Backbone as CSV, one residue per row, in Angstrom:
resi,resn,N_x,N_y,N_z,CA_x,CA_y,CA_z,C_x,C_y,C_z
1,MET,-43.370,90.996,-25.490,-43.106,92.900,-25.180,-42.441,92.827,-26.545
2,ASN,-42.634,93.701,-27.010,-41.797,93.646,-28.331,-40.459,94.607,-27.744
3,SER,-39.435,94.243,-29.333,-37.896,94.455,-28.712,-37.482,95.798,-28.582
4,THR,-36.809,96.353,-27.978,-36.206,97.641,-28.177,-34.400,97.549,-27.686
5,ALA,-33.745,98.426,-28.228,-32.289,98.091,-28.146,-31.977,98.686,-26.752
6,LYS,-32.951,99.266,-26.047,-32.478,99.862,-24.227,-32.836,98.403,-23.587
7,PRO,-31.671,98.084,-22.469,-32.350,96.535,-22.186,-33.167,97.178,-20.962
8,ILE,-34.033,96.244,-19.999,-35.203,96.592,-19.115,-34.514,95.901,-17.925
9,PRO,-34.492,96.591,-16.686,-34.015,95.870,-15.618,-35.262,95.566,-15.139
10,PHE,-34.650,94.078,-14.346,-35.733,93.238,-13.686,-35.052,92.533,-12.468
11,GLY,-35.444,92.532,-11.025,-34.784,92.313,-10.370,-33.256,92.572,-10.193
12,ARG,-32.429,91.405,-10.339,-30.752,91.448,-10.115,-30.417,91.339,-11.730
13,SER,-31.139,91.408,-12.646,-30.511,91.222,-14.014,-31.234,92.116,-14.871
14,MET,-30.785,91.958,-16.411,-31.463,92.909,-17.558,-32.134,92.337,-18.419
15,LEU,-33.345,92.700,-18.873,-33.875,92.073,-20.086,-33.551,92.353,-21.132
16,ARG,-33.114,91.498,-22.099,-32.371,92.313,-23.356,-33.692,91.863,-24.275
17,GLU,-33.153,90.534,-25.245,-33.876,90.643,-26.424,-35.092,89.754,-25.633
18,HIS,-34.909,88.709,-25.399,-35.901,88.198,-24.889,-36.254,88.074,-23.311
19,ARG,-37.612,88.807,-23.078,-38.197,89.617,-22.054,-39.408,88.235,-21.641
20,HIS,-39.815,87.538,-21.682,-40.627,86.653,-21.430,-39.926,85.816,-20.128
21,VAL,-40.650,86.054,-18.970,-40.027,85.901,-17.451,-40.995,85.134,-16.850
22,CYS,-40.888,83.790,-16.578,-41.458,82.969,-15.367,-41.039,83.337,-14.047
23,ALA,-41.861,84.125,-13.322,-41.188,84.027,-11.825,-42.606,83.238,-10.716
24,PHE,-41.785,83.047,-9.495,-42.719,82.139,-8.572,-42.202,83.086,-7.084
25,PHE,-42.978,83.424,-6.533,-42.624,84.014,-5.184,-42.928,83.189,-3.902
26,SER,-42.697,83.432,-2.639,-43.335,82.867,-1.887,-44.404,83.361,-0.572
27,SER,-44.506,84.646,-1.330,-45.337,85.906,-0.356,-45.182,86.909,-1.297
28,ALA,-46.427,87.586,-1.229,-46.994,88.926,-1.408,-45.756,89.827,-1.480
29,VAL,-45.584,90.101,-0.388,-43.950,90.962,-0.296,-42.811,90.656,-1.430
30,GLU,-42.612,89.303,-1.117,-41.180,88.969,-2.180,-41.690,89.081,-3.510
31,GLU,-43.259,89.215,-4.013,-43.465,89.400,-5.339,-43.314,91.028,-5.849
32,TYR,-44.143,91.778,-4.307,-43.974,93.183,-5.056,-42.536,93.558,-4.815
33,ASP,-41.498,93.153,-4.250,-40.630,93.799,-4.054,-39.842,93.678,-5.571
34,ALA,-39.865,92.313,-5.930,-39.544,92.305,-7.212,-40.110,93.118,-8.514
35,LEU,-41.632,93.014,-8.433,-42.408,93.649,-9.660,-42.601,95.162,-9.463
36,VAL,-42.695,95.567,-8.511,-42.602,97.415,-7.891,-41.745,97.859,-8.670
37,PRO,-40.322,97.608,-8.496,-39.604,98.449,-9.465,-39.610,98.376,-11.208
38,PHE,-40.105,97.149,-11.637,-40.017,97.216,-12.925,-41.268,97.560,-13.388
39,ILE,-42.329,97.939,-12.456,-43.618,98.283,-12.841,-43.324,100.065,-13.025
40,CYS,-42.431,100.573,-11.643,-42.514,102.223,-11.709,-41.253,102.741,-13.109
41,ASP,-40.367,101.446,-13.306,-39.300,102.251,-14.460,-40.713,102.012,-15.661
42,GLY,-41.641,101.471,-15.823,-42.336,101.540,-17.444,-43.106,102.511,-17.090
43,ILE,-43.689,102.841,-16.031,-44.676,104.216,-15.889,-43.474,105.584,-16.288
44,ASN,-42.231,105.898,-15.312,-41.486,106.434,-15.696,-40.790,106.810,-16.996
45,CYS,-40.827,105.871,-17.709,-40.263,105.804,-18.988,-41.295,106.377,-20.310
46,GLY,-42.444,106.340,-19.768,-43.687,106.579,-20.765,-44.027,105.041,-21.007
47,GLN,-44.177,104.540,-20.459,-44.842,103.065,-21.291,-45.981,102.488,-20.707
48,ARG,-46.622,101.771,-21.435,-47.274,101.402,-20.576,-47.764,100.086,-19.793
49,ALA,-48.634,99.893,-18.831,-48.559,98.658,-18.229,-50.114,98.002,-17.942
50,HIS,-49.932,96.751,-18.408,-50.981,95.733,-18.317,-51.237,94.838,-17.293
51,HIS,-52.170,94.822,-16.500,-51.912,93.768,-15.889,-53.131,92.559,-15.306
52,ILE,-52.800,91.569,-15.492,-54.047,90.370,-15.374,-53.687,89.923,-14.322
53,LEU,-55.149,90.011,-13.278,-54.754,88.835,-12.037,-56.034,89.052,-11.636
54,PRO,-56.219,88.487,-10.602,-57.728,87.498,-9.708,-57.971,88.896,-9.423
55,SER,-59.324,88.969,-9.570,-60.045,90.142,-9.286,-60.188,90.683,-7.882
56,GLN,-59.996,89.566,-7.001,-60.087,89.428,-5.504,-58.810,90.193,-5.241
57,HIS,-57.707,90.354,-5.665,-56.293,91.015,-5.289,-56.090,92.339,-6.172
58,ARG,-57.231,92.719,-6.488,-57.115,94.150,-7.530,-56.605,95.271,-6.553
59,GLU,-57.623,95.449,-5.396,-57.613,96.533,-4.625,-56.305,96.608,-3.962
60,ASP,-55.626,95.073,-3.657,-54.334,95.334,-2.682,-53.122,95.499,-3.823
61,HIS,-53.576,95.288,-5.132,-52.335,95.409,-6.324,-52.477,96.960,-6.311
62,LEU,-53.274,97.522,-6.472,-53.364,98.893,-6.806,-52.756,99.963,-5.468
63,ASN,-52.820,99.356,-4.239,-52.590,99.615,-3.291,-51.098,99.653,-3.055
64,TRP,-50.716,98.561,-3.328,-49.082,98.405,-3.650,-48.535,99.321,-4.711
65,LEU,-49.091,99.842,-5.813,-48.514,101.015,-6.750,-48.687,102.138,-6.204
66,ARG,-49.805,102.402,-5.496,-50.134,103.585,-4.844,-48.850,104.031,-3.715
67,SER,-48.983,102.940,-3.081,-47.511,103.157,-1.930,-46.026,103.297,-2.706
68,ALA,-45.850,103.017,-4.041,-44.779,103.092,-4.334,-44.570,104.310,-5.202
69,GLY,-45.757,105.094,-5.225,-46.006,106.726,-5.721,-46.433,106.966,-7.085
70,ILE,-47.030,105.508,-7.167,-47.578,106.005,-8.795,-48.939,106.741,-8.642
71,ASP,-49.198,107.206,-9.562,-50.596,107.887,-9.029,-51.647,107.618,-10.012
72,VAL,-51.828,106.328,-9.454,-53.093,105.025,-9.944,-54.655,105.883,-11.068
73,GLU,-55.086,106.532,-10.034,-56.247,106.964,-10.832,-55.988,107.470,-12.071
74,ASN,-54.571,108.837,-12.014,-54.513,109.101,-13.202,-53.983,108.554,-14.411
75,ALA,-53.240,107.229,-14.161,-52.773,106.396,-14.879,-53.546,105.328,-15.864
76,ILE,-54.831,105.203,-14.531,-55.942,104.046,-15.101,-56.699,105.185,-16.197
77,LYS,-56.845,106.568,-16.438,-57.403,107.721,-16.897,-57.046,107.589,-18.233
78,SER,-55.710,107.944,-18.268,-54.936,108.259,-19.295,-54.833,106.947,-19.863
79,ARG,-55.222,105.365,-19.757,-54.771,104.449,-20.515,-53.127,103.945,-20.271
80,GLN,-52.645,104.591,-19.730,-51.227,103.796,-19.111,-51.377,102.888,-18.509
81,LEU,-52.209,102.693,-17.323,-52.482,101.126,-16.830,-53.572,100.680,-16.886
82,GLU,-53.394,99.664,-17.058,-54.921,98.696,-17.241,-54.817,97.840,-16.500
83,VAL,-55.705,97.282,-15.334,-55.944,96.384,-14.568,-56.896,95.370,-14.936
84,GLU,-56.779,94.469,-15.548,-58.226,92.795,-15.782,-58.174,92.209,-15.087
85,PRO,-59.426,91.296,-14.720,-59.567,90.447,-13.977,-59.447,89.191,-14.928
86,LEU,-58.543,88.174,-14.214,-57.914,86.648,-15.289,-59.583,86.312,-15.363
87,GLU,-60.418,86.337,-14.700,-61.819,85.623,-14.732,-62.353,86.358,-16.051
88,SER,-62.018,86.998,-16.593,-62.722,87.887,-18.157,-61.966,87.494,-19.112
89,THR,-60.707,86.956,-18.663,-59.570,86.709,-19.761,-59.317,85.206,-20.086
90,TYR,-58.639,84.414,-19.566,-58.179,83.218,-20.030,-58.661,82.476,-19.025
91,LEU,-59.306,82.987,-17.910,-60.053,81.992,-17.286,-61.444,82.556,-17.371
92,ARG,-61.911,82.682,-18.796,-63.329,83.245,-18.326,-64.289,81.993,-18.163
93,THR,-64.069,80.441,-18.436,-64.649,79.770,-18.875,-64.223,78.628,-17.404
94,GLY,-64.055,78.897,-16.570,-63.420,78.570,-15.310,-62.513,77.691,-15.532
95,ARG,-61.835,77.555,-16.441,-60.516,76.558,-16.764,-59.751,77.515,-17.302
96,PHE,-58.290,77.109,-17.383,-57.156,77.896,-18.317,-57.525,77.387,-19.763
97,ASN,-57.197,78.657,-20.285,-57.317,78.360,-21.816,-55.759,79.260,-22.559
98,MET,-55.186,77.999,-23.181,-53.724,78.635,-23.529,-54.175,79.599,-25.076
99,ASP,-55.157,79.118,-25.567,-55.579,80.067,-26.719,-56.197,81.540,-26.537
100,ASP,-57.118,81.344,-25.471,-57.491,82.879,-24.874,-56.391,83.692,-24.797
101,MET,-55.451,82.923,-23.891,-54.194,83.761,-23.510,-53.425,84.397,-24.582
102,ILE,-53.297,83.676,-25.344,-52.504,84.259,-26.522,-52.970,85.558,-26.670
103,VAL,-54.574,85.187,-27.469,-55.042,86.327,-27.672,-55.100,87.524,-26.960
104,VAL,-55.436,87.458,-25.457,-55.035,88.490,-24.361,-53.941,89.171,-24.996
105,ILE,-53.005,88.439,-24.615,-51.475,89.464,-24.678,-51.547,89.802,-26.028
106,GLN,-51.886,89.458,-27.258,-51.704,90.108,-28.631,-52.958,91.264,-28.634
107,GLU,-53.609,91.184,-27.901,-54.739,92.251,-28.167,-54.012,93.639,-26.960
108,ALA,-53.904,93.191,-26.016,-52.969,94.102,-25.173,-51.676,95.015,-25.609
109,LEU,-50.800,94.193,-26.222,-49.807,94.572,-27.476,-50.448,95.782,-28.502
110,LYS,-51.498,95.474,-28.899,-52.077,96.183,-30.064,-52.356,97.524,-29.556
111,ALA,-52.883,97.182,-28.336,-53.979,98.368,-27.986,-52.893,99.145,-27.547
112,GLY,-51.704,98.904,-26.911,-50.710,99.867,-26.199,-50.454,100.557,-27.710
113,ALA,-50.013,99.802,-28.379,-49.644,100.840,-29.891,-50.342,101.519,-30.117
114,GLU,-51.601,101.080,-30.308,-52.824,102.452,-30.740,-52.602,103.515,-30.189
115,PHE,-52.513,103.101,-28.297,-52.799,104.429,-27.477,-51.413,105.280,-27.684
116,GLY,-50.833,104.755,-28.438,-49.323,105.883,-28.631,-48.416,105.486,-27.767
117,PHE,-48.349,104.350,-26.835,-47.429,103.945,-25.916,-46.241,103.317,-26.588
118,PRO,-45.035,103.416,-26.523,-43.784,102.938,-27.255,-43.285,101.537,-26.501
119,LEU,-43.882,101.079,-25.567,-43.997,99.576,-24.885,-44.831,99.534,-24.322
120,THR,-45.381,98.164,-24.267,-46.218,97.537,-23.320,-45.884,96.588,-22.391
121,ARG,-45.753,96.720,-21.015,-45.130,96.034,-19.761,-46.133,95.123,-19.593
122,LEU,-46.515,93.702,-19.413,-47.636,92.932,-19.617,-47.079,92.113,-18.179
123,ILE,-47.946,92.258,-16.791,-47.873,91.107,-15.906,-49.133,90.223,-16.097
124,ALA,-49.229,89.157,-15.943,-50.064,88.193,-15.825,-49.713,87.196,-14.821
125,HIS,-50.832,87.079,-13.527,-50.930,85.560,-12.799,-51.411,84.513,-13.128
126,ALA,-50.943,83.639,-13.107,-51.104,82.145,-13.696,-52.295,82.211,-13.230
127,ALA,-53.328,80.947,-13.935,-54.940,80.820,-13.222,-54.685,80.343,-12.024
128,ASP,-55.305,80.885,-10.932,-55.389,80.312,-9.842,-56.867,79.764,-9.355
129,ARG,-57.490,78.896,-10.288,-58.712,78.611,-10.338,-59.662,78.093,-9.038
130,LEU,-58.551,77.685,-7.912,-59.207,77.515,-6.565,-59.043,78.465,-5.462
131,GLY,-58.340,79.753,-5.809,-58.192,80.562,-5.029,-57.107,81.043,-3.901
132,LEU,-56.342,79.890,-4.277,-55.079,79.466,-3.068,-54.274,80.165,-3.014
133,ARG,-53.431,80.750,-1.976,-52.165,81.578,-1.814,-51.160,80.712,-1.053
134,LEU,-50.706,79.888,-1.655,-49.794,79.122,-0.965,-47.995,79.612,-0.652
135,ASP,-47.533,79.158,0.535,-46.502,79.684,0.540,-45.564,78.040,0.151
136,THR,-43.981,78.606,0.182,-43.129,77.970,-0.496,-43.184,76.272,0.528
137,ALA,-43.480,76.263,1.716,-43.470,75.088,2.542,-44.962,74.215,2.177
138,THR,-46.015,75.384,2.480,-46.941,74.364,1.749,-47.207,74.076,0.692
139,LEU,-46.582,74.265,-0.727,-46.701,73.673,-1.834,-45.547,72.485,-2.052
140,ARG,-44.493,73.020,-1.191,-43.576,71.306,-0.956,-43.806,70.470,-0.611
141,ASP,-45.281,70.289,0.759,-45.691,69.405,1.421,-46.987,68.858,0.108
142,ALA,-47.298,70.041,-0.409,-48.615,69.305,-1.228,-47.813,68.502,-2.476
143,ALA,-46.834,69.233,-3.077,-46.265,68.088,-3.954,-45.816,66.647,-3.412
144,ALA,-45.718,66.900,-2.367,-45.079,65.629,-1.940,-46.189,64.260,-1.456
145,GLU,-47.674,65.127,-1.324,-48.454,64.749,-1.572,-49.316,63.744,-2.418
146,ILE,-48.960,64.478,-3.407,-49.321,64.265,-4.745,-48.972,62.849,-5.276
147,GLU,-47.158,62.883,-4.842,-46.333,62.111,-5.291,-46.746,60.591,-4.546
148,TRP,-47.007,61.095,-3.191,-47.272,59.798,-2.278,-48.863,59.423,-2.661
149,ARG,-49.761,59.811,-3.424,-50.802,58.957,-3.621,-50.664,58.636,-4.694
150,LYS,-49.722,59.274,-6.204,-49.658,58.266,-7.350,-48.539,57.340,-7.184
151,THR,-48.054,57.435,-6.236,-47.074,56.218,-6.022,-47.794,54.961,-5.246
152,SER,-49.221,55.212,-4.576,-49.930,54.513,-4.177,-50.730,53.979,-4.772
153,ARG,-50.817,54.190,-5.900,-51.827,53.951,-6.960,-52.990,54.381,-6.566
154,LEU,-53.190,55.442,-6.118,-54.675,55.736,-5.556,-55.114,57.390,-6.647
155,SER,-56.736,56.826,-6.869,-57.061,57.912,-7.069,-57.430,59.011,-6.187
156,VAL,-57.717,60.235,-6.683,-57.963,61.630,-5.885,-58.771,61.048,-4.853
157,GLU,-60.286,60.663,-5.090,-61.067,59.876,-4.665,-60.667,58.808,-3.379
158,GLN,-59.590,57.963,-3.502,-59.312,57.043,-2.692,-58.803,57.855,-1.368
159,TYR,-58.005,58.819,-2.032,-56.805,59.436,-1.510,-57.949,60.134,-0.303
160,ALA,-58.978,60.883,-0.894,-59.414,62.081,0.278,-59.909,60.723,1.312
161,ALA,-60.769,59.758,0.757,-61.510,58.681,1.586,-60.648,58.418,2.983
162,ARG,-59.450,58.440,2.895,-58.423,57.993,3.813,-58.384,59.094,5.011
163,SER,-58.403,58.748,5.887,-57.580,59.180,7.396,-56.443,59.510,7.851
164,ARG,-56.005,60.157,6.235,-54.347,60.182,6.950,-54.129,61.324,7.157
165,PRO,-52.995,61.394,8.085,-52.641,62.835,8.343,-51.848,63.823,7.206
166,LEU,-52.442,65.018,7.441,-51.321,65.607,6.109,-50.256,66.745,7.018
167,PRO,-49.009,66.479,6.251,-48.021,67.350,6.498,-48.230,68.814,6.607
168,THR,-49.447,69.291,6.089,-49.790,70.969,6.185,-51.116,71.401,6.484
169,ALA,-51.254,72.727,6.251,-52.436,73.193,7.241,-53.731,73.017,6.198
170,LEU,-53.500,72.926,5.014,-54.478,72.167,4.308,-55.323,71.525,4.826
171,PRO,-56.587,71.812,4.764,-57.991,70.120,5.221,-57.967,69.886,4.455
172,MET,-58.074,68.229,4.406,-58.159,67.360,3.291,-59.141,67.725,2.002
173,ASP,-60.128,68.585,2.129,-61.347,68.563,1.204,-60.382,69.354,0.305
174,ARG,-59.294,70.523,0.584,-58.540,71.520,-0.214,-57.514,70.907,-0.741
175,MET,-57.208,69.699,0.222,-55.767,68.980,-0.870,-56.331,68.298,-1.396
176,ALA,-57.376,67.666,-1.587,-58.229,67.098,-2.795,-58.536,67.980,-3.933
177,ASP,-58.629,68.888,-3.523,-59.423,69.888,-4.814,-58.146,70.072,-5.658
178,LEU,-56.857,70.625,-4.758,-55.832,71.156,-5.468,-55.115,70.026,-6.353
179,GLN,-55.144,68.760,-5.886,-54.593,67.162,-6.809,-55.670,67.076,-8.065
180,ARG,-56.879,67.526,-7.730,-57.686,67.355,-9.087,-57.733,68.243,-9.795
181,ALA,-57.179,69.739,-9.323,-56.947,70.819,-10.319,-55.671,70.665,-11.196
182,TYR,-54.447,70.166,-10.027,-53.314,69.620,-10.702,-53.483,68.528,-11.832
183,GLU,-54.176,67.529,-11.844,-54.481,66.517,-12.991,-55.439,67.373,-14.369
184,ASP,-55.961,67.841,-13.767,-56.730,68.558,-15.058,-56.131,69.751,-15.959
185,LEU,-54.980,70.322,-14.824,-54.343,71.345,-15.791,-53.277,70.411,-16.664
186,LYS,-52.980,69.283,-16.261,-51.786,68.351,-16.901,-52.679,67.963,-17.949
187,ASP,-53.712,67.349,-17.757,-54.680,66.912,-18.931,-55.130,68.042,-20.283
188,GLU,-55.332,69.408,-19.560,-55.413,70.367,-20.458,-54.260,70.774,-21.799
189,ARG,-52.740,70.713,-20.784,-51.711,70.635,-21.276,-50.974,69.755,-22.056
190,ARG,-51.787,68.618,-22.056,-51.275,67.120,-22.438,-50.040,66.869,-21.734
191,GLN,-49.681,67.002,-20.697,-48.366,67.107,-20.056,-48.238,65.444,-18.886
192,LEU,-47.214,64.933,-18.807,-46.891,64.149,-17.946,-45.770,64.512,-16.720
193,ASP,-46.018,64.175,-15.703,-44.857,64.265,-14.456,-44.380,62.612,-14.438
194,PHE,-43.391,62.728,-13.666,-42.674,61.128,-13.116,-43.554,60.204,-13.017
195,GLU,-44.631,60.551,-12.161,-45.268,59.312,-11.676,-45.936,59.031,-12.491
196,ASP,-46.584,60.010,-13.665,-47.219,58.885,-14.957,-47.060,57.989,-15.581
197,VAL,-45.433,58.360,-15.780,-44.744,57.694,-16.778,-44.496,56.010,-16.013
198,LEU,-44.238,56.654,-14.478,-44.206,54.870,-13.975,-45.471,54.540,-13.940
199,LEU,-46.582,54.666,-13.969,-47.856,54.271,-14.055,-48.249,53.947,-15.310
200,ALA,-48.139,54.506,-16.379,-48.311,53.909,-17.589,-47.454,52.955,-17.965
201,ALA,-46.223,52.874,-17.681,-45.789,51.861,-17.458,-45.708,50.617,-16.927
202,ALA,-46.521,50.459,-15.487,-46.861,49.206,-15.065,-48.412,49.253,-15.804
203,GLY,-49.009,50.022,-16.006,-50.517,49.765,-16.791,-50.024,48.943,-17.796
204,MET,-49.099,49.270,-18.630,-49.159,48.809,-19.945,-48.306,47.363,-19.581
205,ILE,-47.874,47.203,-18.633,-46.917,45.735,-18.670,-48.386,44.786,-17.852
206,GLU,-49.032,45.201,-17.200,-49.986,44.433,-16.762,-51.249,44.243,-17.464
207,ALA,-51.498,44.982,-18.726,-52.567,44.851,-19.569,-52.206,44.380,-20.661
208,GLU,-50.625,44.541,-21.043,-50.879,44.069,-22.659,-49.234,42.932,-22.311
209,PRO,-49.829,41.430,-22.457,-49.117,40.062,-22.585,-47.700,40.199,-23.110
210,ARG,-47.906,40.815,-24.392,-46.636,41.003,-25.022,-45.739,41.556,-24.334
211,VAL,-46.061,43.137,-24.534,-45.034,44.266,-23.547,-44.405,43.044,-22.147
212,ALA,-45.308,42.422,-21.396,-44.645,42.372,-20.359,-43.883,41.056,-20.639
213,GLN,-43.997,40.168,-21.650,-42.970,39.056,-21.873,-41.891,39.711,-22.138
214,GLN,-41.762,40.771,-23.270,-40.448,41.563,-23.582,-39.563,42.078,-22.758
215,VAL,-40.226,42.689,-21.575,-39.699,43.184,-20.712,-38.898,41.931,-19.853
216,ARG,-39.902,40.779,-19.487,-39.072,39.683,-18.586,-37.846,39.229,-19.556
217,GLU,-38.241,39.109,-21.042,-36.847,38.571,-21.631,-35.771,39.398,-21.452
218,GLN,-35.854,40.934,-21.453,-34.646,41.901,-21.423,-34.206,42.038,-20.124
219,TYR,-34.945,41.959,-19.169,-34.674,42.404,-18.021,-34.566,41.486,-16.862
220,ARG,-33.841,40.440,-16.410,-34.123,38.988,-15.808,-33.595,39.439,-14.385
221,PHE,-33.090,40.358,-14.219,-32.682,40.552,-12.643,-32.313,41.831,-12.586
222,PHE,-32.559,42.538,-11.136,-32.392,43.851,-11.109,-31.647,44.035,-9.518
223,VAL,-30.366,45.313,-9.432,-29.993,45.291,-7.958,-30.310,46.527,-7.893
224,VAL,-30.942,46.936,-7.045,-31.756,48.147,-6.367,-30.919,48.320,-4.924
225,ASP,-30.440,49.311,-4.496,-30.131,49.791,-3.212,-31.015,50.359,-2.573
226,GLU,-30.990,50.038,-1.030,-32.147,50.979,0.004,-33.313,50.183,-0.639
227,TYR,-33.843,48.712,-1.079,-34.865,48.042,-1.460,-36.049,48.822,-0.912
228,GLN,-35.807,48.736,0.359,-36.770,49.154,1.543,-37.432,50.658,1.099
229,ASP,-37.141,51.093,0.686,-37.244,52.931,0.639,-38.081,52.703,-1.014
230,VAL,-38.247,52.029,-1.688,-38.992,52.322,-3.091,-40.567,52.174,-2.692
231,SER,-41.223,52.781,-3.767,-42.941,53.234,-3.070,-43.534,51.910,-3.955
232,PRO,-44.594,51.926,-3.144,-45.988,50.658,-4.093,-45.373,50.144,-5.605
233,LEU,-45.695,51.731,-5.771,-45.784,51.891,-7.837,-44.538,51.104,-8.262
234,GLN,-43.019,51.738,-7.849,-42.004,50.920,-7.935,-41.570,49.688,-8.072
235,HIS,-42.127,49.118,-6.751,-42.006,47.570,-6.059,-43.084,46.807,-7.193
236,ASP,-44.054,47.805,-7.590,-44.988,46.642,-8.423,-43.942,46.522,-9.933
237,LEU,-43.381,47.728,-10.590,-42.361,47.698,-11.325,-41.873,46.194,-11.255
238,LEU,-40.795,46.447,-10.163,-39.826,45.884,-10.222,-40.306,44.321,-9.642
239,ASP,-41.056,44.120,-9.236,-41.699,42.975,-9.178,-42.764,41.891,-9.547
240,GLU,-43.042,42.628,-11.021,-43.676,41.938,-11.658,-43.282,40.803,-12.694
241,GLY,-44.224,39.855,-12.733,-43.528,38.595,-13.241,-42.485,38.051,-12.380
242,GLY,-42.657,38.180,-11.202,-41.460,37.049,-10.235,-40.207,37.329,-10.227
243,ARG,-39.632,38.409,-10.824,-38.303,38.911,-10.828,-37.409,38.860,-9.931
244,LEU,-36.173,38.713,-9.902,-35.562,38.997,-8.738,-34.591,39.873,-8.231
245,VAL,-35.038,40.390,-7.206,-34.900,41.827,-7.202,-33.515,41.367,-5.743
246,PHE,-32.380,42.025,-6.015,-31.173,42.099,-4.982,-31.107,43.601,-4.203
247,SER,-31.154,43.343,-3.148,-31.123,44.710,-2.292,-29.985,44.559,-1.921
248,CYS,-29.599,45.932,-1.835,-28.244,46.461,-0.816,-27.191,45.305,-0.976
249,LEU,-26.740,45.103,-1.672,-26.076,44.128,-2.476,-24.703,44.016,-1.744
250,THR,-24.225,45.166,-1.598,-22.714,45.338,-0.670,-23.067,44.601,0.977
251,ARG,-24.082,45.311,1.323,-24.226,44.511,2.985,-24.402,43.159,2.541
252,ALA,-24.728,42.528,1.384,-25.451,41.027,1.481,-24.294,40.259,1.320
253,VAL,-23.116,40.683,0.624,-21.801,39.956,0.495,-21.279,40.069,1.666
254,PHE,-21.345,41.299,2.484,-20.677,41.241,3.770,-21.172,40.459,4.736
255,ALA,-22.511,40.140,4.578,-23.181,39.285,5.389,-23.059,38.086,5.256
256,ARG,-22.961,37.757,3.834,-22.506,36.032,3.287,-20.703,36.014,4.192
257,ARG,-20.206,36.332,4.181,-18.488,36.452,4.619,-19.039,36.205,5.977
């Protein structure tokens, strides 16, 4: 959004010069409890609202605005409110496109100024290519499953082929889809998670003899507390080359006494 001298209330804080906010919500109620006052404040101040969200959530979104007292039909007619489906913006190819998103934001802000509005408040949903609405507990369990799969050195296909009981209500096929989407999104953004770093280190040591030799020469021994709790991937890194690993050193010392 463009900068103005007047602070803008959002949640329990005030947005001043920097007004780019990334928010996570555990439910639609929590989401709209935070967004509706922000939207209403903008409408009442004569500012423009530009919203981008999945098309299947459009009517629910408009109903939330109506229940807050916003004359949705008149706001749309006067161009004060614009609701676009993300499928026709930065998800038009079926995959998130950062460049498209930047263009969409620039065009929305430019259009608001051309229509004569002093400020545009833009709200955009993250690209949900799977159409999943997950609560906090399910997200936590899904993250744990991603970590377990990667530290077990399994591909998504190998993971999906296992008859593993899941800690979440998601069925295995949807969990596998979620994990593929997660890996694809990281690749698109050229990002790594912590497990990727471990996998890259293990792969480098296994594939490059010179790297393996240098690691063996630099690190001859390891002391690891609670060694029984390390993952298979961590074990491979520590045990590579037959290095000696001491576990629970304090207990070992008292045991020798």
